[in-house]
N, C-alpha and C positions, 0 to 999 in steps of 0.2 A: 492283597490287592483287591483295591475295591472293586466290587461287582458292577457294571453298568444298569442302566433300567432307560433308555433311549424312549420307549414308549413312555414313560412317565415322566419326560423332558419339561424343566421347569426353568423360567427364565428369574434370576435373582441378580438384582442389583444392589450392590455393598457399597456404601456410602465410608470412606476411611482413610487414613493414614497408609501409604502403600509401603512405608519402612516400618511400621508395624508387624510382629511375627504373629500376631492374632488374627488379624486379618487376611496374610499369606494364607496361613494354615488354612483357613474356614473357606479360602477361594479356591485352593487346591483340592480340597476333598470332595465340595461339590461339582467342581470343574472333571474331575476323576470320572464322577459317578453320572458322567453324560449330561448334565445339566448346563444352560448357558449361563453364563454369569459374567456380568459386566461390573467394572468397578468405579466409580465416580470419587477423583481425589484432588486436594489442592498441593499433593507435593508432587514433585517435577522430579523427584530422584527415586527410581525403581531398587529395590531390595530384594534380591534374592528372584526365584522362578514362581513365575504365577500359573504355571500350566497353561491352558487354553483358555485365562480370562481375558477379554476385553478392557482394555484398560483408560479410561478418558480422564487426561489431566486435564483440569480447571487452571490455566494462570492467572496469577493475579495482579491486578491492574495495579495493585501499589505495594512496596515492600513492608518490613515490619510487623514485630509480633504483639505488638498490644491489641488491646481489645477494642478500642475504637477504628485501630485499622483496618482489623478483620470485619467489623462491621460495616465499614467501606468497601469492601471486598466482595463484599456480602451481594450486594446488590447486581451487579455485572456478572458476578457467578452463577446467581441463582437464576435468570434469563437464562443464561447457555444450561444450565442442569435441566432447566424444563423443557427445551428441544431436545435433549438428548433423550431423558424418559418420552418423550413423544414417538420417538423415532424408534426405541427398541422396544418401548411397552412391554416392561417386564410385569411378571405377577406379583411379584412383592418388593419393597425395597426395604434395606435393613442397615442403618445408621450403626457403625463400628465406634462406638463412645456417646457419653451423651453431651458430650460439648459440641463445639461448630459441626462435625459432621453431620449431627442428627439435627442440629436447628436448621440446616442447609435440606436435608431430606424432609424434615416437617414443613417447612415452609415451602418447600414445592407443591405442596397440595396432593401428591401422588398416594395412594393406597392399595393395600393395608401396609402397614407402617410397624417395622421391627427395630426396637432400639436395646445397643447393649452395654449397658455402663461397665467402664472398666475399673474405677475406683474413685482417683484422684478427682474424676471429674464431676462425683458426687460430694465424696467426702472432705474435699478441697475448694476447688475452683467456684464450685458454686455458691460458697458460703463466705469465699474472701470477698467475691467482686461481685455487684448488683447485676451489672448487664450478665453477666454468665449466668448468675440464678435465676434470672429473669427468663431467659430463653432455655435454661435445660427445663426448668419447669415447663416451659408451655411448649418442647419436644417431648416431653415423657407423658402431657397429658394429650397428646395427640396420637401418639403411641397406641396400637391396636395389640400390643403386646410388648413385653418388656423381660429379657433376658439377661437374669445375672447372677454372680457368683457363691454371692455372699450374703447372709442374714443380717450384718450389718448396713451392707447397702441398701435392701431393702427397705430395713426399719427407717433409712432416713430418707429414703423415696417418698414413704408413707408419712412422716412428718412433715414430708412437701406438698401433702395431700392428694398423691398419688395413690388409685386405689389399689388395693392388696389384690383384688382379684384378675388384675390384667400383668399380675410380677409373678415369672417360673424361676425359679432359683435351679442353675443346673453349673457341673464342672465342664471349665474348657478342655480338659481332657488332653493326656500326653502321651506320644506315638510312640508307647511302649517298646517298639521295634526297632526306632532309632537312639532312644533315650535307653541304653541297658547297661549293666554292669559289667566288667572285663576283669583278668587276672592280673593281680599286681604284684610285681616281684615286693618279698618281704622284709630285704634288706633294702631299705633306700630311706630318703628323707619324706616325713609323712607331709601331707599336701591337703590344706586347707582352702577351700575356695567361696568365693563371695560373685555372684552376676547379676548384681543390681545396676542399675543405673546409678552416676555419680553424680545424686541432686541431694537436695538439703532435705527431701522425704524420703529418701533411703537409708540416710544416717550413716555411711561407709565410716566415717569419721570413728564412730564407737570402735568398729574392728582396728582400725589403724592404732589407736590408744590401747587397746589390749593386746597389741602385737609386743610389747618391752616387756608385759607382764609374763609374756607365754614364753619367749625366747629365754627368759633368764631362768626358766625352769627345766626348759626343754629345748634345745636350740636345735638340734636335728628335726627342723618343719621350715615349711615354704607356703606362703602365703602368694594365691593367686586372685588379683583382685581384676574381674573382666567386665566391661562396660565403659560407658563414656559419658560426660556430661558436664557441667560449668563446675562442678568442684575437684575434677579432676587434677587443676595445677594446687589447687590449696591441701589436695591429701598427700600431692608428691611431695610437696614442701613440708608437709606436717611428719611423713615417714623419715624425711633427712632429720628435721628437728627431734624428731624421737631417738633417731640413730637406730634406725632400723630397717634402712633404704635395701640391706643386702637380703632381709628376710621376703621383701616383698617385689613381686613383679604386676605392673598395672599393665593387662593385656590390652585393653582398648575394646572397639568392637568387633565381635568375629560371627561367622556367619552361622544358621543353626550346626552344619555339620561337624564344625572347628566347636562349638560351646557340648556339642556331645562327646568330643574325643577328652576335653578338658572334663569333665565330669567325671566321666570314666577314670581317669588316671588321677582324680582326687580319693580324697579319705574322709573328709569330711565339709561341711557345708553351712555356712552363715547368712543369715538375712538378718538386718539391723534396721531393716524399714520402722517408722515412726508412726506410719498410715499403711492399710490394707484391706482389699476387697477379697473375702472370701481366702483362697489358697491363692499364693501368687505361682504365676506358671513356672518363674522358675525353680522356685521351692519344689513344686510338682515335679520337674525335671531331674530335680538332684536323686529325690527320692526313688525317681522310676531308675536310675542308675545305682541304686542300693547303697547311698549315702545317708550317713546319720542327719541329723538335721538340727541344730541351732537356731534358734527363732524368737523373734520379737512377738511379746503376747499383742500381735493386732490380728485383725479379720477374723477369719476361723480358725485361727491356726490349731486350737485345743480341739477341734471337733477332728483334727487329721493328725496331729501329735500330742503323745502323751508324753510327760515327764516316765522316763524310763523304761520306754518301749519304741519309742522312735529314736529319741534325740530328748532335747528339754528347750522349754518354753521360758524365755526369760525377759526380765523388765527393759523398757527402751531405755535409751543412753547411761549403759552401764557395764562402763568395761571391764569393772573387775569383777562382776559376775560370768560376763561371756569369757572371759580369763580363764576363770577355775572350771568351766564346763568344757573349754578346749582341754585343758589338760589333762582332766580326768579321761576324755576321749580319746587322746592321744596316748594314757598310759594303761588303757586297761580295751587289749586288739579284740578281746571276747565278746565284749561287751559292743563295743564299736560295731564290727560285722553284725555283729544281732539284732543293734538297731537299722543299720541297712537294708538286711533281709524282710523284716517288719514290713519298711516303707516300701520297698517295691510290691510286696504283696499288697498292701493296703491301694496304691495307684491303679494297679492292675485289676486289680476289683469295684474300684469306686471312681476312677478319675481317667479311664481309657478314653483316648482321643476317640477310637472310631467308634465305639458303643455312645459315645455323647452325641456325635456329630450325625449317628442313624438315627436318635431322637431327636435332632432337631429335625431332621429331615421330615419324620413324619406330622413336629409340630408346623413343619412350614407348610404342611400340604392339609392340615387341617385348616389352618389360618385362612389359606387361599379358597377354600371350600366355601 
């Protein structure tokens, strides 16, 4: 239970996508602490319980997902946002990602401003698109504090001309009470799980291509692929083409409680992402559930996973090496279980949601003062 301190109540306004788990967890923690939480979002679809947070949905005037459409929608949205901020008068505003949400937060002119990049906003979008790069850099320069979870993100922002003095690295944190191990029956099919979005950057294709190599030597296995995205239909067709549909279950999007249950029932976790900021929350959740991890060499993964201690770090786009490591873990129960126990210990010590959010609260109070 999170202890409340109403006499130190803050008014925090978060800008972000209300379908994003990070935003929801952030809002719920500070709301449970007794602080006033307002969320400004352009997403009209609520996802999950936001506790006592006040949600302000800014409706888009024009439909479409392109950069130009986003820019056209910004002008009327900005006027409405300024009215909301004037009415609620928060102690600080916090952009949850360095993309469009933080652009609006920065353009509102309200201070102090905190920004938390999430990864692709810096590593991909700001590089691939001139307009995204321009406004992302503008927002970061306007920020009083930038919180990020990876050294690679920090280094990219420094290359953009952002001062290192206002960047602080922290772990997003995992709720180790929700994500925890469970007893499993020893005589059953082993389960391999992936919980990444089905998009190009997460390259779940590599996992699907590894399945035929695994089941050739170890047929008593099931692959659970959780998540949704524009590559889902392609991946389902690929599984059929590879002749391994019977071994793969595409679950789609799930709730946080369902995610925890799937992880508790699994034996091995795989992430085949091509790009990452720090440690992916999905990987950290799997580690908290005592799963060994096979992860591509992205972000700060080598800070969290050492070969032979918590799992294996492998090259990107290499289904052969992935299959080799999967077969090793499937055939070595003692090693697999030891890796998992080591991973939970690391998360409890270095990536605990309650400890990380408590540190953020101290930072909030400091920057407000």
